[in-house]
Every structure is written in C-alpha cells, then in structure tokens.
N, CA and C atoms of all chains as a GROMACS GRO file, in nm:
protein
  630
    1MET      N    1   5.168  13.272  12.724
    1MET     CA    2   5.024  13.281  12.700
    1MET      C    3   4.952  13.170  12.778
    2ASN      N    4   4.867  13.209  12.871
    2ASN     CA    5   4.794  13.106  12.945
    2ASN      C    6   4.666  13.066  12.869
    3ARG      N    7   4.590  12.977  12.928
    3ARG     CA    8   4.474  12.923  12.857
    3ARG      C    9   4.369  13.030  12.831
    4ARG      N   10   4.357  13.124  12.926
    4ARG     CA   11   4.253  13.228  12.914
    4ARG      C   12   4.282  13.321  12.796
    5THR      N   13   4.410  13.367  12.786
    5THR     CA   14   4.443  13.457  12.676
    5THR      C   15   4.440  13.383  12.542
    6ALA      N   16   4.479  13.255  12.542
    6ALA     CA   17   4.472  13.177  12.418
    6ALA      C   18   4.328  13.162  12.373
    7PHE      N   19   4.238  13.142  12.470
    7PHE     CA   20   4.096  13.129  12.436
    7PHE      C   21   4.043  13.260  12.378
    8ARG      N   22   4.083  13.372  12.440
    8ARG     CA   23   4.039  13.503  12.390
    8ARG      C   24   4.093  13.529  12.250
    9ALA      N   25   4.219  13.490  12.225
    9ALA     CA   26   4.279  13.510  12.093
    9ALA      C   27   4.205  13.428  11.989
   10ALA      N   28   4.175  13.302  12.022
   10ALA     CA   29   4.103  13.216  11.928
   10ALA      C   30   3.964  13.272  11.900
   11LEU      N   31   3.901  13.325  12.006
   11LEU     CA   32   3.767  13.384  11.989
   11LEU      C   33   3.773  13.505  11.896
   12GLY      N   34   3.881  13.585  11.913
   12GLY     CA   35   3.897  13.703  11.826
   12GLY      C   36   3.914  13.664  11.681
   13VAL      N   37   4.001  13.564  11.657
   13VAL     CA   38   4.022  13.518  11.518
   13VAL      C   39   3.893  13.462  11.461
   14LEU      N   40   3.818  13.389  11.542
   14LEU     CA   41   3.693  13.330  11.493
   14LEU      C   42   3.593  13.440  11.457
   15GLY      N   43   3.587  13.544  11.540
   15GLY     CA   44   3.496  13.657  11.511
   15GLY      C   45   3.532  13.724  11.380
   16TRP      N   46   3.662  13.750  11.360
   16TRP     CA   47   3.707  13.810  11.234
   16TRP      C   48   3.674  13.720  11.116
   17TRP      N   49   3.694  13.586  11.136
   17TRP     CA   50   3.671  13.493  11.026
   17TRP      C   51   3.523  13.495  10.986
   18VAL      N   52   3.435  13.495  11.084
   18VAL     CA   53   3.291  13.497  11.054
   18VAL      C   54   3.256  13.623  10.975
   19LEU      N   55   3.307  13.737  11.021
   19LEU     CA   56   3.278  13.865  10.954
   19LEU      C   57   3.330  13.865  10.810
   20LEU      N   58   3.459  13.824  10.793
   20LEU     CA   59   3.521  13.833  10.661
   20LEU      C   60   3.465  13.729  10.564
   21ALA      N   61   3.438  13.608  10.615
   21ALA     CA   62   3.380  13.506  10.528
   21ALA      C   63   3.239  13.547  10.486
   22GLY      N   64   3.166  13.613  10.577
   22GLY     CA   65   3.033  13.663  10.542
   22GLY      C   66   3.040  13.769  10.434
   23LEU      N   67   3.138  13.859  10.446
   23LEU     CA   68   3.155  13.962  10.342
   23LEU      C   69   3.186  13.897  10.208
   24TRP      N   70   3.277  13.798  10.209
   24TRP     CA   71   3.312  13.728  10.085
   24TRP      C   72   3.186  13.667  10.022
   25LEU      N   73   3.105  13.603  10.107
   25LEU     CA   74   2.984  13.537  10.059
   25LEU      C   75   2.889  13.637   9.994
   26VAL      N   76   2.887  13.759  10.048
   26VAL     CA   77   2.797  13.862   9.993
   26VAL      C   78   2.853  13.917   9.861
   27PHE      N   79   2.987  13.928   9.853
   27PHE     CA   80   3.047  13.999   9.740
   27PHE      C   81   3.065  13.913   9.615
   28VAL      N   82   3.072  13.780   9.630
   28VAL     CA   83   3.095  13.698   9.510
   28VAL      C   84   2.968  13.693   9.425
   29SER      N   85   2.989  13.676   9.293
   29SER     CA   86   2.873  13.681   9.203
   29SER      C   87   2.796  13.550   9.205
   30ALA      N   88   2.865  13.435   9.218
   30ALA     CA   89   2.797  13.306   9.218
   30ALA      C   90   2.848  13.224   9.336
   31VAL      N   91   2.757  13.167   9.414
   31VAL     CA   92   2.796  13.087   9.530
   31VAL      C   93   2.811  12.942   9.488
   32ASP      N   94   2.935  12.891   9.480
   32ASP     CA   95   2.956  12.748   9.455
   32ASP      C   96   3.066  12.699   9.548
   33THR      N   97   3.099  12.570   9.538
   33THR     CA   98   3.191  12.509   9.635
   33THR      C   99   3.328  12.574   9.631
   34LEU      N  100   3.380  12.597   9.509
   34LEU     CA  101   3.514  12.656   9.497
   34LEU      C  102   3.518  12.793   9.566
   35GLU      N  103   3.415  12.875   9.542
   35GLU     CA  104   3.412  13.008   9.605
   35GLU      C  105   3.410  12.995   9.757
   36LEU      N  106   3.334  12.899   9.808
   36LEU     CA  107   3.325  12.881   9.953
   36LEU      C  108   3.460  12.840  10.011
   37VAL      N  109   3.530  12.747   9.941
   37VAL     CA  110   3.661  12.700   9.991
   37VAL      C  111   3.762  12.815   9.990
   38VAL      N  112   3.770  12.884   9.874
   38VAL     CA  113   3.866  12.994   9.862
   38VAL      C  114   3.832  13.104   9.964
   39GLY      N  115   3.703  13.136   9.977
   39GLY     CA  116   3.662  13.240  10.072
   39GLY      C  117   3.696  13.202  10.214
   40GLY      N  118   3.673  13.075  10.250
   40GLY     CA  119   3.705  13.031  10.385
   40GLY      C  120   3.853  13.042  10.415
   41VAL      N  121   3.938  13.004  10.316
   41VAL     CA  122   4.083  13.007  10.337
   41VAL      C  123   4.133  13.152  10.348
   42VAL      N  124   4.094  13.237  10.253
   42VAL     CA  125   4.147  13.375  10.257
   42VAL      C  126   4.090  13.450  10.378
   43ALA      N  127   3.966  13.416  10.419
   43ALA     CA  128   3.911  13.480  10.539
   43ALA      C  129   3.992  13.439  10.661
   44GLY      N  130   4.040  13.313  10.663
   44GLY     CA  131   4.124  13.269  10.774
   44GLY      C  132   4.256  13.344  10.778
   45ILE      N  133   4.320  13.360  10.661
   45ILE     CA  134   4.446  13.434  10.655
   45ILE      C  135   4.425  13.578  10.700
   46ALA      N  136   4.318  13.642  10.647
   46ALA     CA  137   4.291  13.780  10.681
   46ALA      C  138   4.253  13.795  10.828
   47ALA      N  139   4.184  13.696  10.884
   47ALA     CA  140   4.147  13.702  11.025
   47ALA      C  141   4.272  13.698  11.114
   48ALA      N  142   4.368  13.611  11.077
   48ALA     CA  143   4.493  13.605  11.153
   48ALA      C  144   4.568  13.737  11.143
   49ALA      N  145   4.570  13.796  11.021
   49ALA     CA  146   4.636  13.925  11.003
   49ALA      C  147   4.567  14.034  11.084
   50ALA      N  148   4.434  14.032  11.086
   50ALA     CA  149   4.359  14.133  11.162
   50ALA      C  150   4.388  14.122  11.310
   51ARG      N  151   4.394  13.998  11.359
   51ARG     CA  152   4.424  13.975  11.501
   51ARG      C  153   4.565  14.027  11.531
   52GLY      N  154   4.661  13.997  11.440
   52GLY     CA  155   4.797  14.045  11.460
   52GLY      C  156   4.806  14.196  11.460
   53ALA      N  157   4.733  14.261  11.367
   53ALA     CA  158   4.736  14.407  11.359
   53ALA      C  159   4.674  14.468  11.484
   54ARG      N  160   4.567  14.409  11.530
   54ARG     CA  161   4.501  14.457  11.651
   54ARG      C  162   4.596  14.447  11.771
   55GLY      N  163   4.667  14.333  11.777
   55GLY     CA  164   4.761  14.315  11.886
   55GLY      C  165   4.876  14.415  11.879
   56ALA      N  166   4.922  14.444  11.756
   56ALA     CA  167   5.033  14.538  11.739
   56ALA      C  168   4.990  14.678  11.782
   57VAL      N  169   4.866  14.717  11.749
   57VAL     CA  170   4.818  14.852  11.784
   57VAL      C  171   4.803  14.865  11.935
   58SER      N  172   4.748  14.760  11.998
   58SER     CA  173   4.722  14.771  12.142
   58SER      C  174   4.844  14.729  12.225
   59GLY      N  175   4.957  14.698  12.157
   59GLY     CA  176   5.082  14.671  12.228
   59GLY      C  177   5.086  14.537  12.298
   60ARG      N  178   5.008  14.440  12.251
   60ARG     CA  179   5.009  14.308  12.314
   60ARG      C  180   5.080  14.206  12.226
   61MET      N  181   1.974  15.489   7.678
   61MET     CA  182   1.960  15.588   7.786
   61MET      C  183   1.831  15.560   7.862
   62ASN      N  184   1.844  15.532   7.992
   62ASN     CA  185   1.724  15.517   8.073
   62ASN      C  186   1.734  15.610   8.194
   63GLY      N  187   1.638  15.599   8.285
   63GLY     CA  188   1.636  15.689   8.400
   63GLY      C  189   1.761  15.679   8.486
   64TRP      N  190   1.812  15.556   8.501
   64TRP     CA  191   1.931  15.536   8.586
   64TRP      C  192   2.053  15.605   8.525
   65THR      N  193   2.074  15.580   8.393
   65THR     CA  194   2.192  15.642   8.331
   65THR      C  195   2.177  15.793   8.324
   66THR      N  196   2.053  15.842   8.309
   66THR     CA  197   2.033  15.988   8.312
   66THR      C  198   2.072  16.044   8.448
   67ALA      N  199   2.026  15.976   8.555
   67ALA     CA  200   2.061  16.021   8.690
   67ALA      C  201   2.212  16.016   8.711
   68ALA      N  202   2.276  15.908   8.658
   68ALA     CA  203   2.422  15.897   8.671
   68ALA      C  204   2.492  16.010   8.597
   69THR      N  205   2.443  16.041   8.476
   69THR     CA  206   2.503  16.150   8.398
   69THR      C  207   2.492  16.282   8.472
   70LEU      N  208   2.374  16.308   8.530
   70LEU     CA  209   2.356  16.432   8.606
   70LEU      C  210   2.449  16.435   8.727
   71THR      N  211   2.465  16.318   8.793
   71THR     CA  212   2.554  16.313   8.909
   71THR      C  213   2.698  16.344   8.870
   72PHE      N  214   2.741  16.282   8.759
   72PHE     CA  215   2.880  16.306   8.717
   72PHE      C  216   2.899  16.449   8.667
   73ALA      N  217   2.805  16.496   8.583
   73ALA     CA  218   2.822  16.628   8.525
   73ALA      C  219   2.807  16.738   8.631
   74GLY      N  220   2.702  16.727   8.712
   74GLY     CA  221   2.677  16.831   8.811
   74GLY      C  222   2.763  16.816   8.935
   75GLY      N  223   2.758  16.697   8.996
   75GLY     CA  224   2.827  16.677   9.123
   75GLY      C  225   2.977  16.667   9.108
   76VAL      N  226   3.022  16.566   9.031
   76VAL     CA  227   3.166  16.544   9.018
   76VAL      C  228   3.230  16.660   8.941
   77GLY      N  229   3.157  16.715   8.842
   77GLY     CA  230   3.210  16.832   8.770
   77GLY      C  231   3.234  16.948   8.864
   78ALA      N  232   3.139  16.971   8.954
   78ALA     CA  233   3.156  17.081   9.050
   78ALA      C  234   3.274  17.056   9.144
   79THR      N  235   3.293  16.928   9.184
   79THR     CA  236   3.405  16.902   9.274
   79THR      C  237   3.539  16.916   9.202
   80VAL      N  238   3.543  16.880   9.073
   80VAL     CA  239   3.667  16.900   8.997
   80VAL      C  240   3.701  17.049   8.991
   81TRP      N  241   3.598  17.130   8.969
   81TRP     CA  242   3.618  17.276   8.971
   81TRP      C  243   3.667  17.320   9.108
   82GLY      N  244   3.608  17.265   9.212
   82GLY     CA  245   3.648  17.302   9.348
   82GLY      C  246   3.790  17.260   9.380
   83VAL      N  247   3.833  17.144   9.328
   83VAL     CA  248   3.970  17.097   9.353
   83VAL      C  249   4.071  17.186   9.279
   84ALA      N  250   4.030  17.233   9.159
   84ALA     CA  251   4.124  17.306   9.073
   84ALA      C  252   4.138  17.452   9.112
   85THR      N  253   4.045  17.506   9.187
   85THR     CA  254   4.049  17.650   9.216
   85THR      C  255   4.030  17.675   9.365
   86GLY      N  256   4.063  17.796   9.405
   86GLY     CA  257   4.032  17.839   9.541
   86GLY      C  258   4.138  17.803   9.643
   87PRO      N  259   4.113  17.837   9.770
   87PRO     CA  260   4.211  17.809   9.877
   87PRO      C  261   4.217  17.661   9.911
   88LEU      N  262   4.323  17.623   9.984
   88LEU     CA  263   4.346  17.482  10.016
   88LEU      C  264   4.229  17.420  10.090
   89ARG      N  265   4.170  17.497  10.183
   89ARG     CA  266   4.064  17.437  10.265
   89ARG      C  267   3.944  17.397  10.180
   90ARG      N  268   3.922  17.468  10.068
   90ARG     CA  269   3.813  17.430   9.980
   90ARG      C  270   3.852  17.313   9.890
   91ARG      N  271   3.977  17.312   9.850
   91ARG     CA  272   4.023  17.205   9.760
   91ARG      C  273   4.015  17.068   9.827
   92VAL      N  274   4.058  17.058   9.954
   92VAL     CA  275   4.057  16.926  10.018
   92VAL      C  276   3.914  16.878  10.041
   93VAL      N  277   3.824  16.972  10.072
   93VAL     CA  278   3.684  16.933  10.090
   93VAL      C  279   3.626  16.884   9.958
   94ALA      N  280   3.658  16.954   9.848
   94ALA     CA  281   3.607  16.913   9.717
   94ALA      C  282   3.664  16.778   9.678
   95GLN      N  283   3.791  16.754   9.713
   95GLN     CA  284   3.852  16.623   9.684
   95GLN      C  285   3.779  16.512   9.758
   96ASN      N  286   3.744  16.540   9.884
   96ASN     CA  287   3.671  16.441   9.963
   96ASN      C  288   3.531  16.416   9.903
   97LEU      N  289   3.466  16.524   9.860
   97LEU     CA  290   3.331  16.511   9.805
   97LEU      C  291   3.331  16.441   9.670
   98SER      N  292   3.443  16.449   9.596
   98SER     CA  293   3.443  16.391   9.461
   98SER      C  294   3.417  16.241   9.468
   99SER      N  295   3.482  16.171   9.562
   99SER     CA  296   3.457  16.026   9.572
   99SER      C  297   3.318  16.000   9.630
  100ALA      N  298   3.272  16.090   9.718
  100ALA     CA  299   3.138  16.072   9.777
  100ALA      C  300   3.029  16.086   9.672
  101LEU      N  301   3.057  16.157   9.562
  101LEU     CA  302   2.957  16.174   9.456
  101LEU      C  303   2.981  16.078   9.340
  102ALA      N  304   3.108  16.046   9.312
  102ALA     CA  305   3.136  15.954   9.200
  102ALA      C  306   3.086  15.813   9.231
  103CYS      N  307   3.095  15.774   9.359
  103CYS     CA  308   3.054  15.638   9.396
  103CYS      C  309   2.905  15.614   9.371
  104PRO      N  310   2.814  15.703   9.415
  104PRO     CA  311   2.672  15.684   9.378
  104PRO      C  312   2.651  15.686   9.228
  105GLY      N  313   2.729  15.768   9.155
  105GLY     CA  314   2.718  15.770   9.009
  105GLY      C  315   2.750  15.635   8.948
  106LEU      N  316   2.856  15.571   8.999
  106LEU     CA  317   2.893  15.438   8.949
  106LEU      C  318   2.785  15.335   8.982
  107LEU      N  319   2.726  15.347   9.102
  107LEU     CA  320   2.617  15.256   9.140
  107LEU      C  321   2.499  15.272   9.044
  108LEU      N  322   2.466  15.398   9.011
  108LEU     CA  323   2.355  15.423   8.918
  108LEU      C  324   2.386  15.368   8.780
  109LEU      N  325   2.513  15.381   8.736
  109LEU     CA  326   2.551  15.326   8.605
  109LEU      C  327   2.538  15.174   8.604
  110ALA      N  328   2.581  15.108   8.714
  110ALA     CA  329   2.570  14.962   8.721
  110ALA      C  330   2.425  14.919   8.706
  111GLN      N  331   2.335  14.993   8.772
  111GLN     CA  332   2.193  14.960   8.762
  111GLN      C  333   2.141  14.991   8.621
  112GLY      N  334   2.187  15.104   8.564
  112GLY     CA  335   2.140  15.143   8.432
  112GLY      C  336   2.180  15.046   8.324
  113TYR      N  337   2.303  14.992   8.335
  113TYR     CA  338   2.350  14.897   8.234
  113TYR      C  339   2.306  14.754   8.265
  114GLY      N  340   2.244  14.732   8.381
  114GLY     CA  341   2.201  14.598   8.417
  114GLY      C  342   2.317  14.504   8.444
  115ARG      N  343   2.429  14.557   8.491
  115ARG     CA  344   2.548  14.475   8.521
  115ARG      C  345   2.581  14.486   8.669
  116PRO      N  346   2.530  14.394   8.753
  116PRO     CA  347   2.557  14.403   8.897
  116PRO      C  348   2.707  14.398   8.930
  117ALA      N  349   2.787  14.334   8.842
  117ALA     CA  350   2.931  14.324   8.870
  117ALA      C  351   2.997  14.461   8.873
  118TYR      N  352   2.937  14.560   8.804
  118TYR     CA  353   2.997  14.694   8.802
  118TYR      C  354   2.992  14.760   8.940
  119VAL      N  355   2.909  14.704   9.031
  119VAL     CA  356   2.903  14.759   9.167
  119VAL      C  357   3.040  14.750   9.235
  120ASP      N  358   3.123  14.653   9.190
  120ASP     CA  359   3.257  14.638   9.248
  120ASP      C  360   3.339  14.766   9.235
  121LEU      N  361   3.323  14.836   9.122
  121LEU     CA  362   3.396  14.962   9.104
  121LEU      C  363   3.361  15.060   9.215
  122ALA      N  364   3.230  15.074   9.240
  122ALA     CA  365   3.186  15.167   9.344
  122ALA      C  366   3.235  15.122   9.481
  123LEU      N  367   3.237  14.989   9.502
  123LEU     CA  368   3.284  14.936   9.631
  123LEU      C  369   3.430  14.971   9.654
  124VAL      N  370   3.513  14.953   9.551
  124VAL     CA  371   3.655  14.985   9.564
  124VAL      C  372   3.674  15.135   9.587
  125LEU      N  373   3.597  15.216   9.514
  125LEU     CA  374   3.608  15.361   9.532
  125LEU      C  375   3.563  15.403   9.671
  126ALA      N  376   3.457  15.336   9.723
  126ALA     CA  377   3.409  15.369   9.858
  126ALA      C  378   3.516  15.340   9.962
  127LEU      N  379   3.601  15.238   9.935
  127LEU     CA  380   3.709  15.206  10.028
  127LEU      C  381   3.826  15.302  10.013
  128LEU      N  382   3.868  15.324   9.886
  128LEU     CA  383   3.992  15.397   9.863
  128LEU      C  384   3.974  15.549   9.869
  129GLY      N  385   3.854  15.599   9.839
  129GLY     CA  386   3.831  15.744   9.841
  129GLY      C  387   3.861  15.806   9.977
  130PRO      N  388   3.795  15.761  10.083
  130PRO     CA  389   3.823  15.816  10.216
  130PRO      C  390   3.967  15.793  10.260
  131VAL      N  391   4.027  15.678  10.220
  131VAL     CA  392   4.167  15.653  10.256
  131VAL      C  393   4.257  15.759  10.191
  132GLY      N  394   4.227  15.793  10.063
  132GLY     CA  395   4.304  15.897   9.996
  132GLY      C  396   4.290  16.031  10.067
  133THR      N  397   4.168  16.062  10.112
  133THR     CA  398   4.148  16.187  10.185
  133THR      C  399   4.228  16.188  10.315
  134LEU      N  400   4.234  16.073  10.383
  134LEU     CA  401   4.310  16.066  10.508
  134LEU      C  402   4.459  16.090  10.482
  135VAL      N  403   4.509  16.041  10.365
  135VAL     CA  404   4.649  16.066  10.330
  135VAL      C  405   4.672  16.216  10.314
  136PHE      N  406   4.578  16.284  10.243
  136PHE     CA  407   4.592  16.430  10.228
  136PHE      C  408   4.585  16.499  10.364
  137ALA      N  409   4.492  16.453  10.450
  137ALA     CA  410   4.478  16.515  10.582
  137ALA      C  411   4.609  16.502  10.661
  138ARG      N  412   4.677  16.390  10.643
  138ARG     CA  413   4.803  16.366  10.714
  138ARG      C  414   4.915  16.453  10.655
  139LEU      N  415   4.925  16.451  10.520
  139LEU     CA  416   5.035  16.523  10.455
  139LEU      C  417   5.021  16.674  10.470
  140LEU      N  418   4.896  16.723  10.472
  140LEU     CA  419   4.873  16.868  10.476
  140LEU      C  420   4.832  16.914  10.616
  141ALA      N  421   4.869  16.834  10.718
  141ALA     CA  422   4.820  16.861  10.854
  141ALA      C  423   4.854  17.003  10.900
  142GLU      N  424   4.979  17.049  10.872
  142GLU     CA  425   5.019  17.181  10.922
  142GLU      C  426   4.940  17.292  10.854
  143GLU      N  427   4.929  17.282  10.721
  143GLU     CA  428   4.855  17.386  10.648
  143GLU      C  429   4.708  17.387  10.689
  144LEU      N  430   4.652  17.268  10.709
  144LEU     CA  431   4.510  17.260  10.744
  144LEU      C  432   4.486  17.307  10.887
  145ALA      N  433   4.585  17.290  10.975
  145ALA     CA  434   4.570  17.338  11.112
  145ALA      C  435   4.565  17.490  11.115
  146ALA      N  436   4.642  17.553  11.024
  146ALA     CA  437   4.643  17.700  11.019
  146ALA      C  438   4.514  17.755  10.959
  147ASP      N  439   4.454  17.679  10.869
  147ASP     CA  440   4.334  17.728  10.799
  147ASP      C  441   4.237  17.610  10.785
  148PRO      N  442   4.174  17.570  10.894
  148PRO     CA  443   4.097  17.444  10.892
  148PRO      C  444   3.971  17.454  10.807
  149PRO      N  445   3.945  17.350  10.727
  149PRO     CA  446   3.822  17.350  10.648
  149PRO      C  447   3.703  17.309  10.735
  150ALA      N  448   3.590  17.368  10.706
  150ALA     CA  449   3.467  17.332  10.777
  150ALA      C  450   3.354  17.336  10.676
  151SER      N  451   3.298  17.222  10.644
  151SER     CA  452   3.194  17.218  10.542
  151SER      C  453   3.086  17.120  10.582
  152PRO      N  454   3.025  17.142  10.700
  152PRO     CA  455   2.929  17.040  10.745
  152PRO      C  456   2.813  17.020  10.649
  153TRP      N  457   2.760  17.128  10.592
  153TRP     CA  458   2.641  17.109  10.508
  153TRP      C  459   2.674  17.034  10.380
  154ALA      N  460   2.790  17.064  10.318
  154ALA     CA  461   2.826  16.993  10.194
  154ALA      C  462   2.850  16.846  10.223
  155THR      N  463   2.919  16.818  10.335
  155THR     CA  464   2.947  16.679  10.371
  155THR      C  465   2.818  16.602  10.396
  156TRP      N  466   2.727  16.664  10.472
  156TRP     CA  467   2.602  16.594  10.504
  156TRP      C  468   2.513  16.581  10.381
  157CYS      N  469   2.518  16.681  10.290
  157CYS     CA  470   2.440  16.669  10.167
  157CYS      C  471   2.490  16.551  10.083
  158ALA      N  472   2.623  16.539  10.069
  158ALA     CA  473   2.679  16.428   9.991
  158ALA      C  474   2.646  16.295  10.056
  159ALA      N  475   2.657  16.289  10.189
  159ALA     CA  476   2.625  16.164  10.260
  159ALA      C  477   2.477  16.130  10.242
  160GLY      N  478   2.391  16.231  10.251
  160GLY     CA  479   2.248  16.207  10.234
  160GLY      C  480   2.216  16.162  10.092
  161PHE      N  481   2.282  16.225   9.993
  161PHE     CA  482   2.261  16.185   9.854
  161PHE      C  483   2.300  16.040   9.832
  162ALA      N  484   2.418  16.002   9.886
  162ALA     CA  485   2.464  15.863   9.871
  162ALA      C  486   2.365  15.768   9.937
  163ALA      N  487   2.315  15.806  10.055
  163ALA     CA  488   2.220  15.718  10.125
  163ALA      C  489   2.091  15.702  10.044
  164VAL      N  490   2.042  15.814   9.987
  164VAL     CA  491   1.919  15.806   9.908
  164VAL      C  492   1.940  15.716   9.786
  165VAL      N  493   2.053  15.736   9.716
  165VAL     CA  494   2.080  15.653   9.597
  165VAL      C  495   2.086  15.506   9.634
  166VAL      N  496   2.157  15.474   9.744
  166VAL     CA  497   2.170  15.333   9.784
  166VAL      C  498   2.033  15.276   9.820
  167LEU      N  499   1.951  15.352   9.892
  167LEU     CA  500   1.820  15.301   9.932
  167LEU      C  501   1.729  15.280   9.810
  168VAL      N  502   1.733  15.375   9.715
  168VAL     CA  503   1.651  15.358   9.594
  168VAL      C  504   1.696  15.234   9.516
  169LEU      N  505   1.828  15.216   9.505
  169LEU     CA  506   1.880  15.098   9.434
  169LEU      C  507   1.845  14.970   9.507
  170CYS      N  508   1.846  14.974   9.641
  170CYS     CA  509   1.806  14.856   9.719
  170CYS      C  510   1.660  14.822   9.689
  171ALA      N  511   1.574  14.925   9.683
  171ALA     CA  512   1.433  14.901   9.653
  171ALA      C  513   1.418  14.842   9.513
  172ALA      N  514   1.501  14.888   9.418
  172ALA     CA  515   1.492  14.837   9.281
  172ALA      C  516   1.549  14.696   9.270
  173THR      N  517   1.652  14.667   9.354
  173THR     CA  518   1.718  14.536   9.346
  173THR      C  519   1.634  14.427   9.411
  174GLY      N  520   1.572  14.460   9.523
  174GLY     CA  521   1.497  14.358   9.596
  174GLY      C  522   1.587  14.284   9.693
  175PRO      N  523   1.527  14.211   9.788
  175PRO     CA  524   1.608  14.143   9.889
  175PRO      C  525   1.697  14.036   9.828
  176GLY      N  526   1.815  14.021   9.888
  176GLY     CA  527   1.910  13.921   9.839
  176GLY      C  528   2.052  13.965   9.868
  177ARG      N  529   2.148  13.885   9.817
  177ARG     CA  530   2.289  13.918   9.842
  177ARG      C  531   2.328  14.049   9.776
  178ALA      N  532   2.271  14.077   9.657
  178ALA     CA  533   2.304  14.202   9.588
  178ALA      C  534   2.266  14.323   9.673
  179MET      N  535   2.153  14.311   9.745
  179MET     CA  536   2.110  14.424   9.827
  179MET      C  537   2.204  14.443   9.946
  180VAL      N  538   2.249  14.332  10.005
  180VAL     CA  539   2.344  14.343  10.116
  180VAL      C  540   2.472  14.409  10.068
  181LYS      N  541   2.516  14.371   9.946
  181LYS     CA  542   2.638  14.430   9.890
  181LYS      C  543   2.621  14.581   9.873
  182LEU      N  544   2.504  14.622   9.824
  182LEU     CA  545   2.476  14.765   9.809
  182LEU      C  546   2.480  14.835   9.944
  183LEU      N  547   2.418  14.772  10.045
  183LEU     CA  548   2.414  14.835  10.177
  183LEU      C  549   2.555  14.846  10.237
  184VAL      N  550   2.638  14.742  10.218
  184VAL     CA  551   2.776  14.748  10.268
  184VAL      C  552   2.851  14.861  10.198
  185THR      N  553   2.834  14.869  10.064
  185THR     CA  554   2.900  14.976   9.989
  185THR      C  555   2.856  15.112  10.040
  186GLY      N  556   2.724  15.130  10.060
  186GLY     CA  557   2.673  15.259  10.108
  186GLY      C  558   2.725  15.292  10.247
  187ALA      N  559   2.730  15.192  10.334
  187ALA     CA  560   2.779  15.216  10.470
  187ALA      C  561   2.926  15.255  10.468
  188LEU      N  562   3.007  15.185  10.386
  188LEU     CA  563   3.149  15.219  10.374
  188LEU      C  564   3.166  15.360  10.320
  189LEU      N  565   3.084  15.394  10.220
  189LEU     CA  566   3.097  15.525  10.155
  189LEU      C  567   3.062  15.638  10.252
  190THR      N  568   2.942  15.631  10.311
  190THR     CA  569   2.899  15.742  10.397
  190THR      C  570   2.985  15.747  10.523
  191GLY      N  571   3.009  15.631  10.584
  191GLY     CA  572   3.090  15.630  10.706
  191GLY      C  573   3.231  15.680  10.679
  192GLY      N  574   3.292  15.629  10.572
  192GLY     CA  575   3.428  15.668  10.538
  192GLY      C  576   3.439  15.817  10.509
  193ASN      N  577   3.342  15.871  10.438
  193ASN     CA  578   3.351  16.013  10.404
  193ASN      C  579   3.326  16.102  10.526
  194LEU      N  580   3.237  16.060  10.616
  194LEU     CA  581   3.216  16.140  10.736
  194LEU      C  582   3.341  16.140  10.824
  195VAL      N  583   3.406  16.022  10.835
  195VAL     CA  584   3.529  16.015  10.914
  195VAL      C  585   3.639  16.098  10.849
  196ALA      N  586   3.652  16.086  10.714
  196ALA     CA  587   3.757  16.161  10.643
  196ALA      C  588   3.731  16.311  10.655
  197SER      N  589   3.604  16.351  10.646
  197SER     CA  590   3.571  16.494  10.659
  197SER      C  591   3.606  16.546  10.797
  198ARG      N  592   3.580  16.463  10.898
  198ARG     CA  593   3.613  16.504  11.035
  198ARG      C  594   3.764  16.514  11.052
  199ALA      N  595   3.837  16.422  10.988
  199ALA     CA  596   3.983  16.427  10.997
  199ALA      C  597   4.036  16.555  10.932
  200LEU      N  598   3.976  16.595  10.817
  200LEU     CA  599   4.019  16.718  10.750
  200LEU      C  600   3.995  16.838  10.839
  201ALA      N  601   3.882  16.836  10.913
  201ALA     CA  602   3.848  16.950  10.998
  201ALA      C  603   3.927  16.951  11.128
  202GLY      N  604   4.024  16.858  11.142
  202GLY     CA  605   4.107  16.855  11.262
  202GLY      C  606   4.040  16.785  11.378
  203GLY      N  607   3.952  16.689  11.345
  203GLY     CA  608   3.877  16.622  11.450
  203GLY      C  609   3.956  16.519  11.528
  204PHE      N  610   4.074  16.477  11.473
  204PHE     CA  611   4.154  16.375  11.541
  204PHE      C  612   4.295  16.429  11.565
  205PRO      N  613   4.310  16.530  11.652
  205PRO     CA  614   4.442  16.591  11.669
  205PRO      C  615   4.542  16.492  11.726
  206GLY      N  616   4.653  16.474  11.653
  206GLY     CA  617   4.761  16.388  11.702
  206GLY      C  618   4.735  16.241  11.688
  207GLY      N  619   4.616  16.203  11.647
  207GLY     CA  620   4.584  16.061  11.635
  207GLY      C  621   4.565  15.999  11.772
  208ARG      N  622   4.518  15.875  11.773
  208ARG     CA  623   4.492  15.805  11.899
  208ARG      C  624   4.596  15.695  11.914
  209ARG      N  625   4.662  15.698  12.026
  209ARG     CA  626   4.761  15.593  12.052
  209ARG      C  627   4.697  15.492  12.147
  210GLY      N  628   4.631  15.391  12.093
  210GLY     CA  629   4.553  15.298  12.175
  210GLY      C  630   4.632  15.200  12.249
   0.00000   0.00000   0.00000
C-alpha cells in the first residue's frame, strides 16, 4: 500500500465515520458526553467494517 | 383515542389486514408483493402510534422494521428466484401507492414534530422505508438479474 492508497483508505473510513456518528447523534434520545463517546467509538468500528466490506466487494 | 391512533388503527386494519389476506391467498406473485407491502404499511402505522401515544422512543420500532422489512423481501426474492422468474410479479401502482402513503405520513409527522433531531430521525426512517421497499419491489419483479458483481 503506497501513500496515495493509504490516504484514500483513511479518507473512506473518515467519510463512513462522519456518516455513522451523525446517524447515532440523530437516533439517541438524549445527547450527553457518554452517548457521544460511545457513538464515536462504535462509529469508528463500524466505519472500519464498512471499509473492509467495500474492499471485499470490489476485490481490493 | 386521538386522531393519530385512529389513523394508525385504520392503517393496520385496512392496509396491513389486506396484505395479510394477500399473503395468505392467491398465486405466488401476489403473495410476495403483499409480503413486501405489509412492512411498507405497518411502518407508517407504527410511526402514527408513536405520535398518538406521545412516545418518540417508539419510532425505533418503525426504524427497525424499515430496515428489516425490505431485507426480508430480498431474502424471499433470492429464495424464490426460479418460481418468480417463471411468473414475475408486477405491481407498480400498489408499490407506488404504499410508498406515497409512507411519504405522506412521514411528512405530516414531520410537520407535527417540528424541526429538530426527532424530525431528522423521521426523515431517515421514511427514506429507508420508501427506498428499501422500492428496491425490494424491483428485485421481486426481476429487476436485478443475476446480481451485480462489482
């Protein structure tokens, strides 16, 4: 993996994280610190999984 | 009993009741379409109940159904692919009527809720529901032959 593909991969994960963390923020009933921390962490895990699934589908 | 719960009762009794009848009787091509429509009608009913009872948390039920309903239809489309290819279902008007009904319910609830996170949640639920059901309906009609190998 060269620097260009690594940058694209990081950008993809970041895009997924923004989308998923935003959804979490919309779906929770009360916005407090704990919800933000948990949402940020699970959005990160899900973003990595989404990137992996995308890569598996496109054969990369 | 208020206007919201009355509308929800009518949706469940008329809409979902009719789809249960459609699933239980008739040829396969009608049954799969009725199965797809059942979630497309039950989800707006649940949204109306959440508004009627004044419990925004109940919207989660509709959200989960909006996700899982079309997925269930896609499973049927996959498992029954051979039978459906021989006798493909085509129900554009019923599909579009259900999608339009869901859109109207979501928009009315958005107007009642007012701007905020709850409204965004309603809009996401409505988009998942209508989009998912249109895709699932197209899959039933043989719109994705062989799937896409990207």
